[in-house]
LOKOLDO-673167 format. One record per residue: residue number from 0; residue in one letter; x, y, z of N, C-alpha, C in turn. Coordinates in steps of 0.05 Angstrom, whole numbers, plus 32768, in hexadecimal, padded with zeros to 4 digits. Example, Ala and Ser with C-alpha at 12.3 -4.5 7.8 and 13.67 -1.06 7.14 Angstrom:
<sites>
   nr  rest   nxx   nyy   nzz  caxx  cayy  cazz   cxx   cyy   czz
    0     A  8108  7F8E  809C  80F6  7FA6  809C  8108  7FBE  809C
    1     S  8101  7FD3  808E  8111  7FEB  808F  8102  8001  809D
</sites>
This chain:
<sites>
   nr  rest   nxx   nyy   nzz  caxx  cayy  cazz   cxx   cyy   czz
    0     E  8548  82C3  8DB1  8549  82B2  8DA6  8560  82A4  8DA2
    1     R  8578  829E  8DA8  858D  828E  8DAB  858B  8280  8DC5
    2     L  8580  828D  8DD5  857E  827A  8DED  8563  825D  8DF0
    3     R  854F  826B  8DDB  8541  8252  8DD2  8548  823D  8DC2
    4     R  8558  8244  8DAC  8563  8236  8D9F  8576  8222  8DAB
    5     V  8583  8229  8DBA  859F  8210  8DCF  858F  8202  8DE4
    6     E  856F  820F  8DE6  855D  81FF  8DFB  8557  81DE  8DE7
    7     N  8547  81CD  8E01  8557  81B0  8DF3  852D  81A8  8DF3
    8     Y  8524  81BB  8DF3  8501  81C1  8DF4  84F7  81CB  8DEC
    9     D  84DE  81C9  8DD9  84C7  81DA  8DD7  84BC  81E8  8DE9
   10     W  84CA  8209  8DE5  84C4  8221  8DFA  849E  8224  8DF4
   11     R  848F  8217  8DE7  8474  821E  8DDF  8464  8203  8DFB
   12     T  8478  81F2  8E02  8461  81E0  8E1C  845E  81EE  8E32
   13     V  8443  81E9  8E45  843C  81F8  8E4D  843D  81E2  8E72
   14     V  8447  81DE  8E7D  8448  81CD  8E9B  8442  81E0  8EA7
   15     P  8424  81CB  8EB2  841E  81D7  8ED1  842F  81D3  8EE7
   16     F  8434  81E2  8EEE  844B  81E6  8F08  8442  81FD  8F19
   17     R  8450  8201  8F2D  8453  8218  8F3F  8470  8215  8F48
   18     N  847C  8224  8F4F  8499  8223  8F5E  8499  8238  8F6E
   19     K  84A5  8234  8F7E  84B2  8254  8F90  84B2  8272  8F8A
   20     E  84B5  8271  8F72  84B5  8299  8F5E  84A1  8296  8F55
   21     D  8483  827E  8F5A  846E  827E  8F46  847B  8295  8F37
   22     C  848F  827C  8F1A  848B  8287  8F07  8492  826E  8EFA
   23     G  849E  8272  8ED8  84AF  8260  8ED0  84A1  8253  8EBB
   24     H  848C  8262  8EB0  847B  825F  8E89  8487  8278  8E81
   25     E  84A0  8284  8E87  84A6  8297  8E74  84A5  8293  8E5B
   26     Q  84B5  8274  8E51  84BA  826B  8E31  84A0  8273  8E25
   27     P  8488  825B  8E2E  8472  8257  8E1F  8464  8274  8E19
   28     W  846B  828E  8E32  8458  82A1  8E29  8468  82B0  8E15
   29     L  8489  82AC  8E1B  8494  82BE  8DFF  848A  82B0  8DEA
   30     R  8485  829A  8DE6  8486  8297  8DD1  846A  82A4  8DC3
   31     F  8453  82A6  8DDC  8438  82B2  8DD6  843D  82CC  8DCB
   32     L  844D  82D8  8DD3  844E  82F0  8DCD  845B  82F8  8DAC
   33     A  8466  82E7  8D9F  8478  82E0  8D94  8469  82D4  8D7B
   34     G  844C  82D1  8D7F  8439  82C8  8D6B  843B  82A9  8D66
   35     E  844A  8298  8D78  8448  827E  8D70  844B  8269  8D7E
   36     N  843A  8274  8D91  8428  8262  8DA9  8406  8269  8DB4
   37     P  83FB  8273  8D95  83E3  8276  8DA0  83CD  826C  8DBA
   38     T  83D2  8253  8DBB  83C2  8248  8DD5  83CF  824F  8DE8
   39     Y  83DC  8263  8DEA  83F0  825D  8E0E  83DD  8263  8E1C
   40     P  83C2  8280  8E20  83B8  828A  8E2D  83A0  8272  8E38
   41     E  839B  8268  8E2A  8386  824A  8E34  8393  8237  8E40
   42     E  83B2  8231  8E32  83C3  821C  8E45  83C9  8225  8E63
   43     I  83D2  8239  8E66  83DD  8248  8E7E  83C9  824C  8E87
   44     L  83AB  8254  8E89  8398  8257  8E9C  8398  823F  8EA9
   45     R  838F  8224  8E94  8389  820C  8E90  8398  8204  8EA9
   46     A  83B5  820C  8EAD  83C9  81FA  8EBF  83D3  820E  8EDB
   47     T  83C6  8225  8ED4  83C0  8231  8EEA  83AC  822B  8EFE
   48     Y  839A  8224  8EFA  837F  821A  8F07  837F  81FE  8F16
   49     S  8391  81ED  8F01  839F  81D9  8F09  83A8  81D6  8F22
   50     M  83C2  81EF  8F24  83CC  81F1  8F40  83B8  81FA  8F59
   51     V  83A8  8211  8F4C  839C  821B  8F62  8389  81FE  8F71
   52     C  8380  81F1  8F5F  836E  81D3  8F6C  8388  81C4  8F7A
   53     H  839A  81C6  8F71  83AE  81B0  8F7C  83B6  81B8  8F91
   54     R  83B6  81DB  8F98  83C7  81E4  8FB1  83AB  81E7  8FC3
   55     L  8393  81E9  8FB4  837C  81E7  8FD2  837B  81C5  8FDD
   56     A  837F  81B0  8FCD  8379  8197  8FDA  839A  81A0  8FE4
   57     L  83AF  81A3  8FE5  83C5  8199  8FF8  83BC  81AA  9012
   58     I  83AA  81C3  9016  83A1  81D1  902D  838C  81B9  9036
   59     A  837D  81AD  902A  835E  81A2  9038  8377  8186  9041
   60     A  8389  817F  9033  839F  8169  9049  83A5  8173  9056
   61     D  83AD  8192  905F  83C1  818E  9073  83BD  818D  908E
   62     E  83CE  817A  9098  83C8  8172  90B5  83E6  8180  90C7
   63     A  83F4  818B  90B6  8406  8194  90D2  83FC  81B6  90E0
   64     D  841B  81AD  90F5  8415  81BB  910D  841D  81DB  9102
   65     L  8403  81F2  90F9  840D  8200  90EB  8428  8213  90FE
   66     T  8421  820F  911E  842D  821C  912C  8455  821B  912F
   67     Q  844F  8200  911D  846C  81F6  911E  847C  81FA  9103
   68     V  8479  81FD  90E9  8477  81FC  90D8  8485  821D  90C9
   69     N  8492  8210  90B6  84A8  822E  90B1  8495  8234  908F
   70     I  84A7  824C  908C  8495  8260  907D  8494  824E  9061
   71     H  84A6  823D  905C  84A2  8231  903B  8480  8221  9042
   72     H  847D  820F  9059  8464  8200  9051  844B  8218  904B
   73     W  844D  822E  9052  8437  823B  9047  843F  8249  902A
   74     Q  8452  8250  9023  8462  824F  9004  8453  8237  8FF5
   75     Q  8454  8226  8FFD  8453  820B  8FEA  842E  8204  8FEF
   76     H  842A  820E  8FFE  8407  8213  9002  83F7  8221  8FF3
   77     N  8403  823B  8FED  83F3  824F  8FE1  83E3  8249  8FCE
   78     P  83C5  8247  8FCB  83BD  824D  8FAE  83B9  8262  8F9A
   79     V  83C6  8282  8FA4  83C4  8299  8F97  83D7  8296  8F7C
   80     I  83D7  8297  8F6E  83E6  8293  8F59  83DD  82A2  8F42
   81     T  83F7  82BA  8F3B  83F2  82D0  8F36  8400  82CC  8F12
   82     E  840B  82BC  8F0B  8427  82C3  8EF2  8416  82BE  8EE1
   83     A  8402  82AF  8ED8  83F3  82A9  8EC4  83E0  82CD  8EB9
   84     L  83DC  82D5  8ECD  83D0  82F4  8ED0  83DD  830C  8ECA
   85     V  83F2  8304  8ED7  8404  8320  8ECF  8412  831A  8EB3
   86     Q  8418  8301  8EA7  841B  82FE  8E8A  8409  830C  8E7B
   87     L  83EE  8302  8E7D  83D8  82FB  8E68  83D3  8320  8E69
   88     T  83CC  8324  8E7F  83BC  8343  8E7F  83D0  8357  8E8B
   89     L  83E7  8352  8E8A  8400  8367  8E8D  8414  836B  8E7F
   90     G  8407  8360  8E6C  8430  835D  8E59  8446  835D  8E65
   91     A  8452  8346  8E7E  8465  834C  8E90  8464  832C  8E99
   92     P  8484  832E  8EA0  8489  8311  8EB0  8478  8312  8EC0
   93     Q  8484  82FD  8ED7  8479  82FC  8EEF  8485  8307  8F0B
   94     I  847B  831D  8F17  848C  832A  8F26  84A7  8314  8F34
   95     I  84C0  8321  8F45  84CE  8314  8F4A  84C7  8310  8F6D
   96     Y  84C0  82FD  8F77  84B1  82FF  8F95  84BC  8305  8FAE
   97     N  84DC  8312  8FAC  84E2  831D  8FC5  84EA  833B  8FBF
   98     G  84DA  8340  8FB1  84D8  8361  8FB3  84D6  837B  8F99
   99     G  84D3  8364  8F7C  84DC  8371  8F6D  84C1  837D  8F5C
  100     L  84CC  838E  8F4C  84B6  83A4  8F3E  84A0  83A3  8F2A
  101     L  8487  83A1  8F2A  8479  8397  8F13  847D  83A4  8F05
  102     H  8496  839D  8EE8  84A5  83AA  8ED0  8480  839C  8EBE
  103     C  8471  83AE  8EB1  845E  83A2  8EA3  845E  83B6  8E8D
  104     A  844C  83A6  8E70  8443  83BB  8E5B  842C  83CD  8E60
  105     L  8419  83BC  8E70  83FF  83D4  8E78  83FA  83D2  8E97
  106     R  83E4  83E0  8E9F  83D9  83D7  8EB6  83BE  83E3  8EAF
  107     Y  83AA  83E1  8EC1  8394  83E7  8EC5  8389  83EC  8EDC
  108     F  836D  8411  8EDA  835F  8409  8EE8  8345  840F  8EE2
  109     D  8337  840A  8EF8  8311  840F  8EF8  8319  8435  8EFB
  110     A  830C  843B  8EE0  8304  8456  8EE2  82EE  845D  8EFA
  111     R  82D6  8451  8EF3  82BF  8459  8F09  82BD  844A  8F1F
  112     R  82D2  8438  8F2A  82D1  8438  8F4A  82F1  8440  8F4D
  113     Q  82FE  8447  8F3F  8314  8454  8F4F  8325  8445  8F5D
  114     R  8330  8425  8F50  8349  841C  8F5C  8353  840A  8F4B
  115     P  8367  83F5  8F50  8374  83F1  8F3F  836B  83D4  8F36
  116     G  8376  83CC  8F1F  836C  83BD  8F11  8354  83B8  8EFF
  117     L  834C  83A0  8EEA  833B  83A2  8ED4  831E  83A1  8EDD
  118     P  830A  83B7  8ED6  82F2  83B2  8EE2  82E0  839B  8EE1
  119     Q  82D1  8392  8EED  82BE  8381  8EF1  82B5  837C  8ECB
  120     D  82BC  8362  8ECD  82AB  835E  8EB2  82C3  8360  8E97
  121     V  82D4  836B  8EA1  82E6  8373  8E87  8303  835D  8E8B
  122     A  830B  8355  8E77  831F  8342  8E70  8333  8349  8E61
  123     A  834B  8344  8E64  8362  8358  8E50  8375  833E  8E53
  124     L  8381  833F  8E30  8397  8333  8E2D  83AE  833A  8E17
  125     V  83BF  8344  8E21  83D3  834B  8E13  83E1  8338  8DFF
  126     E  83DE  833C  8DE3  83EB  832C  8DDE  8403  8332  8DC6
  127     E  840B  8347  8DCD  8420  8352  8DBD  8434  8361  8DD1
  128     V  844E  8365  8DD7  845B  837D  8DDC  8477  8377  8DCA
  129     G  847F  8392  8DC6  849D  839D  8DB4  84A2  83AE  8DC5
  130     A  84BD  83B9  8DBD  84C9  83D2  8DC0  84B7  83F0  8DC9
  131     A  84AE  83F1  8DBA  849F  8407  8DB0  847F  83FD  8DA4
  132     H  8470  83EB  8DB5  8451  83E7  8DB1  8449  83D4  8DBD
  133     A  842F  83D4  8DC2  8427  83B8  8DCB  8409  83B5  8DC8
  134     R  83F9  839A  8DCA  83E4  839C  8DBA  83D8  8387  8DD8
  135     V  83B7  8399  8DD8  83A9  8381  8DEE  8393  8385  8DEB
  136     R  8381  8370  8DEB  8363  8368  8DE2  8357  836A  8DFF
  137     L  8338  8380  8E03  8332  8383  8E10  8312  8377  8E0F
  138     V  8308  8370  8E27  82EE  835F  8E22  82DA  8366  8E36
  139     N  82CA  8374  8E33  82AB  8379  8E47  8295  8361  8E46
  140     L  829F  834E  8E52  8288  8336  8E59  8271  833F  8E60
  141     S  826E  8359  8E70  824F  8357  8E77  8247  8365  8E5D
  142     P  8226  8353  8E5A  8211  835A  8E42  81FD  836D  8E49
  143     F  8203  8379  8E5F  81F2  8391  8E6F  8200  83AF  8E79
  144     T  8213  83A5  8E78  8221  83C0  8E85  8240  83CA  8E7A
  145     P  823F  83E6  8E6D  825C  83EB  8E66  8270  83ED  8E7D
  146     R  8290  83EF  8E75  829D  83F5  8E84  82AE  83FC  8E87
  147     E  82C1  840F  8E96  82D6  8424  8E8B  82E9  8421  8E9A
  148     L  8304  8424  8E8B  831A  841D  8E94  8331  842E  8E8D
  149     I  834A  8430  8E9E  835A  843C  8E93  8374  842D  8E92
  150     L  8385  8433  8E7D  839B  8423  8E72  83AD  8433  8E82
  151     Q  83C7  8431  8E8D  83D7  8439  8E91  83EC  8426  8E88
  152     A  8402  843F  8E77  8422  8431  8E69  8434  8428  8E7A
  153     G  8430  8418  8E82  8448  8404  8E98  8436  8406  8EB5
  154     G  844D  83F2  8EC1  8441  83F4  8EDD  844B  8408  8EED
  155     F  844F  841C  8EEA  8457  843D  8EFD  844D  844A  8EEE
  156     G  8442  8449  8ECE  8444  8463  8EBA  8459  846D  8EB4
  157     E  8474  845F  8EBB  8489  845C  8EAF  8485  8466  8E8A
  158     H  847B  8459  8E78  8475  845D  8E65  8460  8476  8E5C
  159     Q  8463  8479  8E3D  844D  848B  8E2A  8440  847C  8E21
  160     F  8424  8477  8E14  8415  8477  8DFB  8417  8491  8DED
  161     L  8422  848A  8DD7  8426  84A2  8DBB  840F  849A  8DB1
  162     S  8402  8483  8DAD  83EB  8489  8D9D  83DB  846A  8D9C
  163     V  83C2  8467  8D88  83B2  844E  8D92  83A5  844C  8D77
  164     R  839F  8432  8D74  8396  8422  8D59  837E  8413  8D5F
  165     Y  836C  8413  8D59  8359  83F6  8D59  834C  83FA  8D3B
  166     D  8338  83E7  8D45  8314  83DF  8D37  82FB  83E8  8D38
  167     V  82F0  83FE  8D28  82DC  8405  8D2E  82CE  83F7  8D19
  168     R  82AC  83EC  8D2C  8293  83E6  8D15  8290  83F6  8D03
  169     T  8283  83E9  8CE6  827B  8401  8CD4  825D  83F1  8CCF
  170     S  825C  83DB  8CD6  8249  83C6  8CCB  8230  83CE  8CDC
  171     D  8217  83CA  8CD7  81FF  83CE  8CE5  81F9  83B7  8CFA
  172     Y  81FC  83C3  8D0D  81FB  83AE  8D29  81E2  83B4  8D3F
  173     P  81D1  83A8  8D45  81CB  8381  8D46  81BD  837E  8D29
  174     G  81B8  8399  8D10  81A4  838F  8CFB  818B  8390  8D0B
  175     S  8179  838B  8CF1  815D  837E  8CF7  8153  8369  8D01
  176     H  8143  836F  8D19  8137  834F  8D22  812D  833C  8D07
  177     H  8126  8351  8CF7  8117  8335  8CE1  812E  8326  8CCD
  178     E  8140  832B  8CD6  815E  831A  8CCA  8161  82FC  8CDD
  179     Y  8173  82EF  8CD4  8174  82D1  8CE6  818E  82D2  8CF3
  180     A  81A6  82E6  8CEC  81B9  82E7  8CED  81C5  830A  8CF0
  181     P  81D3  8313  8CFE  81DA  832F  8D07  81F8  8332  8CEC
  182     P  81F2  834C  8CE1  81FE  834A  8CC4  821E  8345  8CC0
  183     P  822B  8340  8CB3  8247  8342  8CB8  8252  834E  8CC1
  184     L  826A  8358  8CC9  8275  8367  8CDF  8286  8372  8CCC
  185     Q  8287  8387  8CD2  829B  839B  8CBA  82A6  83AF  8CC9
  186     T  82C6  83B8  8CCB  82CF  83C7  8CCF  82E2  83D9  8CCD
  187     T  82EE  83EC  8CD0  8300  8402  8CC5  8315  840B  8CE0
  188     T  832A  8406  8CD1  833A  840A  8CF3  8342  842C  8CF6
  189     E  834C  843D  8D02  834C  845D  8D12  8363  8453  8D21
  190     S  8370  8472  8D1E  8384  8475  8D35  8382  848F  8D43
  191     Q  8383  8492  8D5F  8388  84AA  8D67  83A1  84A4  8D78
  192     P  83A2  84C7  8D79  83C6  84CC  8D8B  83BB  84CD  8DAC
  193     V  83C7  84BE  8DC0  83C4  84C1  8DD9  83D7  84D7  8DE2
  194     N  83F2  84CD  8DE2  8406  84E4  8DE7  83FE  84E6  8E0A
  195     D  83FE  84D5  8E1B  83F8  84CD  8E3F  8401  84B1  8E3F
  196     R  8404  84B5  8E55  840E  8498  8E70  83ED  848A  8E7A
  197     Y  83D8  8499  8E74  83C1  8488  8E72  83B4  8490  8E58
  198     L  839B  847B  8E54  838A  8478  8E43  8375  846B  8E50
  199     Q  8359  847A  8E4E  833E  8473  8E59  8333  8467  8E42
  200     L  831B  8451  8E42  8310  8447  8E33  82F2  843C  8E3A
  201     L  82DD  843F  8E2F  82CA  8435  8E3C  82BB  8421  8E2A
  202     L  82C6  8403  8E36  82AD  83F4  8E27  8292  83EC  8E2C
  203     P  8282  83EF  8E10  8269  83E0  8E13  8265  83C6  8E1B
  204     P  8249  83CB  8E22  8240  83A9  8E2D  8244  8395  8E13
  205     A  825A  837D  8E1E  825D  8361  8E0C  8271  8371  8DF0
  206     T  8285  837A  8DF0  8295  8385  8DDA  82AB  837C  8DE6
  207     E  82BF  8380  8DCD  82DF  8383  8DD3  82E3  8393  8DBA
  208     I  8304  8393  8DC2  8314  83A8  8DB6  8331  839C  8DBC
  209     I  8342  83A3  8D9B  835A  83A2  8D97  8369  83B1  8D9E
  210     L  837A  83CE  8DB5  838C  83DB  8DAC  83AC  83D0  8DA5
  211     E  83AB  83DD  8D88  83C4  83DE  8D88  83D3  83FB  8D95
  212     L  83EC  83F7  8DA5  83F0  8410  8DB1  840A  8412  8DB8
  213     E  8414  8430  8D9D  8429  8439  8D9A  8437  8446  8DB5
  214     V  8454  8435  8DC2  845C  843D  8DDA  8476  844C  8DDE
  215     A  8477  8461  8DEF  8497  8467  8DF6  84A1  8460  8E0F
  216     R  84AC  8454  8E0B  84B5  844A  8E28  84CB  845C  8E37
  217     Y  84C2  845F  8E51  84CF  8463  8E66  84DB  8480  8E5F
  218     T  84C1  848E  8E54  84C3  84AC  8E54  84B1  84B8  8E6D
  219     N  84A9  84B2  8E81  84A1  84BA  8E95  84A4  84B7  8EAE
  220     Q  84A8  84C9  8EC8  84B2  84C5  8EE0  8494  84AB  8EE7
  221     P  84A2  8498  8EF5  8494  847C  8F02  8489  8487  8F13
  222     L  845F  8481  8F19  845A  8496  8F3A  8444  8476  8F3A
  223     Y  8441  847D  8F4C  8431  8464  8F58  8410  8473  8F5D
  224     T  8413  8488  8F55  83FD  849C  8F59  83E7  848E  8F4E
  225     P  83C4  848D  8F4E  83B2  8488  8F37  83AA  8496  8F27
  226     P  839D  8496  8F0C  839C  84AF  8EFD  838B  84C3  8EFE
  227     W  837A  84B8  8F1D  8361  84C7  8F1D  8372  84DF  8F3A
  228     K  838C  84E1  8F38  839D  84F0  8F57  83AC  84FA  8F45
  229     V  83B2  84FB  8F26  83C2  84FE  8F25  83C7  8521  8F19
</sites>
């Protein structure tokens, strides 16, 4: 907050650019996490897409002798841009490009396919990160297929999930086919203990859930081992 007050520009502003480190949008992202920049996810994804298109256009127009260019030529044409996805899905700043470790709030694994990353059709948005908590919104975009995923506390399982709080639907859905609209959504909040570095979820088709996670930071031995081998 002290740094923000002495800056001479609005930290909520998203400018489409890509630098050497594939970063530079920390300020508007931090304002989003603080609840003061609600349109940041849409804006940074739009900016990222524009930069991907720009890099692809540079590649299409490139007539350089690729046997003679230096490493920065490849860097300046690379269309793979990850900053937005790291921020939005992992709740983390971009990785330092020259060998930095991924320090993130959450990491995901596809439980059924036993591979890192979000399952097919699943979207994630980390909406808040604090010293002892994180809030993530998960959506299964598939209208037909349930998806199963594992959340890990920290990039290397170094944190511990203590508990999770979420809303459960109590209203009847989809309701009667005689009605012109579904019944009003009614929910109740439930809380469950976790006490583990992992949390496994089954997302029904076309559903979303917001998880309020209580987290103890840096309480576990970091590891690279995937959850199904622990």
